[in-house]
C-alpha positions in Angstrom: 32.8 -58.6 68.9 29.7 -59.3 66.8 27.7 -62.4 67.7 27.8 -65.4 65.3 24.0 -65.7 64.7 24.5 -68.3 61.9 26.3 -70.7 64.3 23.8 -70.0 67.0 20.8 -70.7 64.8 22.3 -74.0 63.5 21.9 -75.4 67.0 18.2 -74.4 67.3 15.3 -76.7 66.7 12.7 -76.0 64.0 10.2 -74.8 66.7 12.8 -72.4 68.1 13.6 -71.1 64.6 10.0 -70.5 63.8 9.6 -68.7 67.1 12.2 -66.1 66.0 10.3 -65.6 62.7 6.9 -65.3 64.2 8.0 -62.9 66.9 10.6 -61.0 64.8 9.9 -57.7 66.5 11.2 -59.0 69.8 14.7 -60.0 68.4 17.6 -58.4 66.7 17.2 -58.2 62.9 20.4 -60.2 62.4 19.1 -63.0 64.6 15.8 -63.3 62.7 17.6 -63.2 59.3 19.9 -65.9 60.4 16.9 -68.0 61.6 15.3 -67.6 58.1 18.6 -68.6 56.4 18.7 -71.7 58.6 15.1 -72.7 57.9 15.7 -72.4 54.2 19.0 -74.3 54.4 17.1 -77.2 56.1 14.4 -77.0 53.4 11.7 -76.2 55.9 10.7 -72.8 54.5 11.0 -71.6 50.9 12.9 -68.4 50.3 10.1 -66.7 48.4 7.8 -67.1 51.5 9.7 -64.5 53.5 10.8 -62.0 50.8 8.8 -59.1 52.2 9.9 -59.9 55.8 13.6 -60.0 54.7 13.2 -56.5 53.1 11.6 -55.2 56.2 14.3 -56.6 58.5 17.1 -55.3 56.3 15.6 -51.8 56.4 15.2 -52.0 60.1 18.7 -53.3 60.6 20.1 -50.3 58.7 18.3 -47.9 61.0 19.4 -49.9 64.1 23.0 -49.8 62.9 22.7 -46.0 62.4 21.3 -45.4 65.9 23.9 -47.6 67.5 26.8 -45.9 65.6 25.4 -42.5 66.7 25.2 -43.7 70.2 28.8 -45.0 70.2 30.0 -41.7 68.7 28.1 -39.7 71.4 29.6 -41.9 74.1 33.1 -41.5 72.7 32.7 -37.7 72.6 31.4 -37.7 76.2 34.3 -39.8 77.3 36.8 -37.5 75.5 35.2 -34.5 77.2 35.6 -36.1 80.6 39.2 -36.9 79.9 39.9 -33.3 78.7 38.3 -32.0 81.9 40.6 -34.3 83.9 43.6 -33.0 81.9 44.2 -36.4 80.4 43.7 -35.2 76.9 44.6 -31.9 75.3 41.7 -29.6 74.3 41.7 -29.3 70.5 41.6 -25.6 69.4 38.8 -24.8 67.1 39.8 -23.9 63.6 39.1 -20.2 62.8 36.3 -19.6 60.4 35.1 -16.8 58.2 36.8 -14.6 55.5 40.5 -13.9 55.7 41.0 -10.3 57.1 43.8 -8.2 58.4 43.4 -8.0 62.1 43.1 -4.7 64.0 46.5 -5.5 65.5 48.1 -5.9 62.1 46.5 -2.7 60.9 47.8 -0.8 63.9 51.3 -2.2 63.5 51.5 -1.2 59.8 50.1 2.3 60.6 52.8 2.8 63.3 55.7 1.3 61.3 54.9 2.7 57.9 52.0 5.1 57.8 48.3 5.5 58.5 47.9 5.1 54.7 49.2 1.5 54.9 46.8 0.7 57.7 43.9 2.4 56.0 44.5 0.5 52.8 44.5 -2.8 54.7 41.2 -1.9 56.4 39.7 -0.9 53.0 40.8 -4.3 51.6 39.0 -6.0 54.6 35.8 -4.2 53.7 36.3 -5.1 50.0 36.6 -8.8 51.0 33.3 -8.4 52.9 31.8 -6.8 49.8 31.1 -3.6 51.6 32.2 -1.2 48.8 30.6 1.9 50.3 32.5 1.7 53.7 35.7 0.8 51.8 35.5 4.0 49.7 34.7 5.9 52.9 38.0 4.7 54.4 39.9 5.8 51.3 38.2 9.2 51.4 39.1 9.5 55.1 42.8 8.8 54.2 42.8 11.6 51.6 41.0 14.1 53.8 43.3 13.3 56.7 46.4 13.7 54.7 45.2 17.0 53.2 44.1 18.2 56.7 47.5 17.3 58.1 49.4 19.2 55.5 47.3 22.4 56.1 47.7 22.0 59.8 51.5 21.8 59.6 51.4 24.8 57.2 49.2 26.8 59.5 51.4 26.1 62.5 54.5 27.2 60.6 52.7 30.4 59.8 52.2 31.0 63.5 55.9 30.6 64.1 55.4 27.8 66.6 57.5 24.6 67.1 54.4 22.4 67.4 54.9 20.9 63.9 58.1 19.2 65.2 56.1 16.8 67.5 53.0 16.6 65.4 54.9 14.4 62.9 55.5 11.8 65.6 51.9 11.7 66.6 50.4 12.1 63.1 49.3 8.5 62.8 47.7 8.1 66.2 44.3 9.8 65.6 43.9 7.8 62.4 44.7 4.6 64.2 42.0 5.4 66.8 39.5 6.1 64.1 40.3 2.8 62.4 39.9 0.8 65.6 37.2 2.7 67.4 34.9 3.7 64.5 35.4 1.9 61.2 36.1 -1.6 62.6 33.3 -1.7 65.1 30.8 -0.1 62.8 31.5 -1.9 59.5 33.1 -5.2 60.7 32.1 -5.6 64.3 32.1 -9.2 65.7 32.4 -10.7 62.2 34.3 -14.1 62.6 37.4 -14.1 60.5 40.7 -15.8 59.8 43.9 -13.8 60.1 45.2 -12.8 56.7 48.8 -13.3 55.7 50.7 -10.0 56.1 54.1 -10.9 54.7 53.1 -9.6 51.2 52.0 -6.1 52.4 55.2 -5.9 54.5 57.3 -6.5 51.5 55.3 -4.0 49.4 55.6 -1.3 52.1 59.3 -2.0 52.4 59.9 -1.6 48.7 57.8 1.6 48.6 59.8 3.1 51.3 63.1 2.0 49.7 62.0 3.4 46.4 61.0 6.7 48.0 64.4 6.9 49.7 66.3 6.4 46.5 64.0 9.0 44.7 64.8 11.5 47.4 68.5 10.8 47.0 68.2 11.5 43.3 66.3 14.7 43.8 68.6 16.2 46.4 71.3 18.4 44.9 74.9 17.2 45.2 76.6 18.7 48.2 80.0 20.4 47.2 83.0 19.1 49.0 
């Protein structure tokens, strides 16, 4: 509770009040200001006589209040840290910072569930968010080259009359996922702090694309005679 300096000064003698004014650097600013108010109220000192001193005291009081508030805040933070170490207070999780990006886990899951194309596009969108246009275009080029290479590989295997293409389809996305996570992400994103980007929208888009492709295939397939 703040001390009532006005009431305290009302009980002082004139000599005691003047002592506060003359040695103002040894007392709290509030006490000296209250002593000045009391002297003026008694008609012992004119208000104009201490205008400069009052301005100095008010400036000093503001600085004192700032230091004391900072000290109280630091003390409260130290006490909170001690309570957290003792398990008396939960440790608040730091809010993630940085741009919103699709995480490597999200990219991997989309590549497995849908296609390496979906994961690659998400990675390219990350790079675009970071304004790294060159690497984003490089990811898209990798997707195109990878798809073309995969088609030629399957065609070549069929020409060799092997059954390898039957299991290549199940592992087709794996090399691309490794390239995304072990090359593109460390090289062009690295330890960049980021917030996890919402993935429900891409999930709905991928689902609609697959559904549309399924109905397109049904329309293209010739009717089977009964």
